[in-house]
C-alpha positions in Angstrom: -4.0 28.2 0.6 -2.5 24.7 0.4 -4.0 22.9 3.5 -3.2 19.4 4.9 -6.3 18.4 6.8 -6.1 16.0 9.7 -9.3 14.7 11.3 -11.4 11.6 11.8 -15.1 11.7 13.0 -18.2 13.4 11.7 -17.5 16.8 13.3 -14.1 16.9 11.5 -15.8 16.0 8.2 -18.1 19.1 8.7 -15.0 21.3 9.0 -13.4 19.7 6.0 -16.6 20.4 4.0 -16.6 24.0 5.1 -13.0 24.4 3.9 -13.9 22.9 0.5 -17.0 25.1 0.2 -14.8 28.1 0.9 -12.6 27.2 -2.0 -9.5 26.2 0.0 -7.1 23.8 -1.6 -7.0 20.6 0.4 -3.7 18.9 -0.7 -4.4 15.7 1.3 -6.3 14.4 4.3 -4.8 12.4 7.1 -7.2 10.3 9.1 -7.3 7.2 11.4 -7.2 3.7 9.9 -10.6 2.1 9.1 -12.1 0.4 12.2 -14.6 -2.3 12.9 -17.9 -0.9 14.0 -21.5 -1.8 14.7 -23.0 -5.1 15.8 -21.6 -6.9 12.8 -18.2 -5.4 13.4 -18.0 -4.3 9.7 -14.9 -2.5 8.6 -16.0 1.2 8.5 -14.2 4.2 6.9 -13.9 7.3 9.0 -16.3 10.1 7.9 -13.4 12.3 6.9 -12.1 9.6 4.5 -15.6 9.1 3.1 -15.8 12.8 2.3 -12.3 13.0 0.9 -13.1 10.2 -1.6 -16.1 12.2 -2.9 -13.7 15.0 -3.8 -10.8 12.8 -5.0 -8.5 14.2 -2.3 -5.4 12.1 -1.5 -5.9 10.1 1.7 -3.3 9.0 4.2 -4.2 6.6 7.1 -0.9 5.9 9.0 -0.9 3.7 12.1 1.8 6.0 13.4 3.0 9.4 12.2 6.5 8.3 11.3 6.6 8.9 7.5 7.0 12.6 7.8 8.6 13.0 4.4 5.5 11.5 2.7 3.4 14.3 4.2 6.1 16.9 3.5 5.8 16.1 -0.2 2.3 17.6 -0.2 4.0 20.9 0.5 1.2 22.3 2.8 1.2 26.0 3.8 -1.1 25.2 6.8 -2.1 22.1 8.7 -5.7 22.1 10.1 -6.5 19.6 12.8 -10.0 18.6 14.0 -10.4 15.6 16.3 -7.6 13.7 14.6 -6.9 11.5 17.6 -3.1 11.6 17.9 -0.4 13.9 19.0 1.6 15.4 16.1 5.4 15.2 16.2 7.3 18.4 16.2 8.9 17.6 12.9 5.5 17.6 11.2 4.4 20.9 12.9 7.4 22.6 11.5 6.7 21.8 7.8 4.0 24.4 6.9 4.7 28.1 6.5 1.9 29.0 8.9 2.2 26.0 11.2 -0.8 24.1 12.4 -4.1 25.1 13.9 -6.7 23.1 15.8 -10.5 23.4 16.3 -11.0 22.6 20.0 -14.5 22.3 21.7 -13.9 24.2 24.9 -13.0 27.7 26.1 -9.3 27.0 26.5 -7.4 26.9 28.8 -10.4 25.0 30.4 -10.8 21.4 29.4 -7.7 20.6 27.6 -7.8 17.0 26.2 -9.9 14.6 24.3 -13.2 14.9 26.2 -14.0 18.6 26.6 -17.7 18.3 25.7 -18.4 15.4 28.1 -16.5 17.0 31.0 -18.2 20.3 30.6 -21.7 18.7 30.9 -20.5 16.3 33.7 -19.3 19.3 35.7 -22.6 21.2 35.2 -21.1 24.0 33.2 -23.6 26.6 31.9 -21.5 27.6 28.9 -18.7 26.4 26.7 -17.4 27.3 23.3 -15.0 26.8 20.5 -11.3 27.8 20.4 -9.1 28.0 17.3 -5.6 27.7 18.5 -2.1 27.3 17.2 -0.8 23.8 17.8 2.3 23.2 19.9 3.9 20.1 21.3 2.1 20.4 24.7 -1.5 19.2 24.6 -3.9 22.0 23.7 -1.6 24.7 25.1 -0.9 26.8 22.0 -1.8 30.5 21.5 -5.6 31.2 21.2 -6.4 32.7 17.7 -10.2 32.9 18.0 -12.7 31.9 20.6 -16.5 32.1 21.0 -18.9 31.1 23.7 -22.3 29.4 23.5 -24.7 28.4 26.3 -25.2 24.8 27.4 -29.0 24.1 27.4 -30.4 22.2 30.4 -31.3 19.3 28.1 -28.2 19.2 26.0 -26.4 15.9 25.7 -22.8 15.5 24.4 -24.3 14.6 21.1 -26.6 17.7 20.7 -23.9 20.0 22.2 -21.3 18.7 19.8 -23.6 19.5 16.8 -24.0 23.1 18.1 -20.3 23.5 18.8 -19.0 22.3 15.5 -21.6 24.4 13.6 -19.9 27.3 15.3 -16.5 25.7 14.8 -16.8 25.6 11.0 -17.5 29.4 11.0 -14.6 30.2 13.2 -12.3 27.9 11.2 -13.1 29.7 7.9 -12.7 33.0 9.6 -9.3 32.0 11.1 -8.0 30.6 7.7 -9.0 33.9 6.0 -7.2 36.0 8.6 -4.1 33.8 8.4 -4.0 34.4 4.7 -4.4 38.1 5.1 -1.9 38.3 7.9 -4.5 39.9 10.2 -4.6 37.4 13.1 -2.6 37.4 16.3 -2.5 34.8 19.0 -3.1 35.3 22.7 -1.1 33.1 25.2 -3.1 30.8 27.4 -3.1 31.3 31.1 -1.6 28.0 32.0 -2.4 28.4 35.7 -6.1 28.3 34.8 -5.9 25.1 32.7 -8.0 22.1 33.5 -7.9 18.7 31.9 -10.6 16.7 30.1 -9.1 13.2 29.5 -11.0 10.8 27.3 -13.6 8.9 29.3 -13.5 5.2 29.7 -16.4 2.8 29.5 -16.4 2.5 33.3 -17.4 6.2 33.6 -20.9 5.1 32.6 -21.8 3.2 35.8 -24.3 5.1 37.9 -24.0 5.6 41.7 -27.4 6.7 43.0 -25.7 7.9 46.2 -24.7 11.0 44.2 -27.0 14.0 43.9 -29.8 14.0 41.3 -28.0 16.7 39.4 -24.8 14.8 39.2 -26.5 11.7 37.9 -28.6 13.7 35.5 -25.4 15.4 34.1 -23.8 11.9 33.8 -26.7 10.7 31.7 -26.5 13.8 29.4 -22.7 13.8 29.2 -22.4 10.1 28.2 -24.7 10.2 25.2 -23.9 8.7 22.7 -21.0 6.8 24.4 -20.4 5.1 26.8 -23.9 5.9 28.1 -24.8 5.9 31.8 -26.1 2.7 33.1 -27.3 0.7 36.1 -28.2 -3.0 36.3 -31.5 -4.8 36.4 -31.6 -8.5 37.1 -27.9 -8.7 36.4 -28.1 -7.0 33.0 -27.0 -3.6 31.9 -29.8 -1.0 31.8 -28.8 2.2 30.0 -30.6 5.3 31.2 -30.9 7.7 28.2 -33.3 10.5 29.2 -33.9 12.0 32.6 -35.5 14.9 34.4 -34.8 16.1 37.9 -37.7 15.8 40.4 -36.8 18.1 43.3 -39.5 17.2 45.8 -39.1 13.4 46.0 -36.5 11.3 47.9 -36.1 7.8 49.2 -33.2 5.4 49.5 -30.5 5.7 46.8 -31.7 3.7 43.8 -35.2 3.2 45.1 -38.1 3.3 42.6 -40.5 5.9 43.9 -43.0 6.0 41.0 -43.8 4.2 37.8 -46.0 6.6 35.9 -45.1 7.4 32.3 -41.5 6.3 33.1 -40.0 5.6 36.5 -38.7 7.9 39.2 -35.6 6.8 41.0 -34.2 8.3 44.1 -30.7 9.8 44.4 -29.0 11.3 47.4 -30.9 14.6 47.6 -33.8 14.3 45.2 -35.0 12.0 42.4 -34.8 11.5 38.6 -37.6 10.7 36.3 -36.3 8.3 33.6 -38.2 8.4 30.3 -36.0 6.5 27.9 -33.9 3.4 28.5 -32.1 0.6 26.7 -31.8 -2.9 28.1 -28.7 -4.9 27.3 -29.0 -6.4 23.8 -32.2 -4.6 23.1 -33.3 -1.4 21.2 -34.0 1.9 22.8 -37.5 2.2 24.3 -39.7 4.4 26.3 -39.3 3.8 30.0 -43.0 3.2 30.3 -42.7 0.3 27.8 -39.8 -1.1 29.8 -41.9 -1.1 33.0 -44.7 -3.0 31.2 -42.4 -5.7 29.9 -40.2 -6.1 33.0 -42.6 -5.5 35.9 -40.5 -2.8 37.5 -42.4 -1.6 40.5 -42.3 1.0 43.4 -39.9 0.2 46.2 -37.6 -1.9 43.9 -34.0 -0.9 44.3 -31.5 -0.3 41.5 -27.9 -1.0 42.5 -25.4 1.7 43.3 
């Protein structure tokens, strides 16, 4: 099948690799323009572009999806979208014989939008999943073609959960493409009244308020790995909290340091969190115990809320 693939980050590259391994004909890839990244702000190619170059696949990186005729010339039978990052115009969706399908990291209609993994963890969900859906103009509202659940582990971060989800996503994508070719797949309409939204998180979402429950702060820490990361402030500098455990039987003032043994325990509204890994502004990640040794954090200190 002639497939036009649209995607940008590493999870999308995994799906592209799966299609290539399955022998599908990728006529071109469409990905976001190269971006500055890292401390040196070096121009970096998206993972999908890097993979496409290895296979000598034509690459398009439009700032805006206006040159529809250029994409039409590839004569795709199907468009596959995985975390591309832009809404597709109706004119583009109408080109392929089989339309466009999307790999979405939630159990639609829950968590429509760009941040389904983060929001599932933020909200304390116990399970999530992958949905393969038909793409329509409305955001993540198309018919469900395939869907499968997985549990969210208590220590999952957005990073680890993403890896699990897109391992599943590659399997479901190959299954869906095969069924589309054989004409053995039918869609199920979403129950729009059950839809919830998962908009992309902003950097400000990382600021911790210790007046929230320990579970809420713990979920915030897990959800915001690797970006934007949950943080507080220490002596006026950003202190990122990277690993935490709930301590149910301890409580003090919000933000109060209760213990400094093999990490530090900080009080929230109803219980406490033991922090075991941190990153000070401008520094590398470190064990919280090393941070205590170097910065003299002590019991009864208060982290701001």
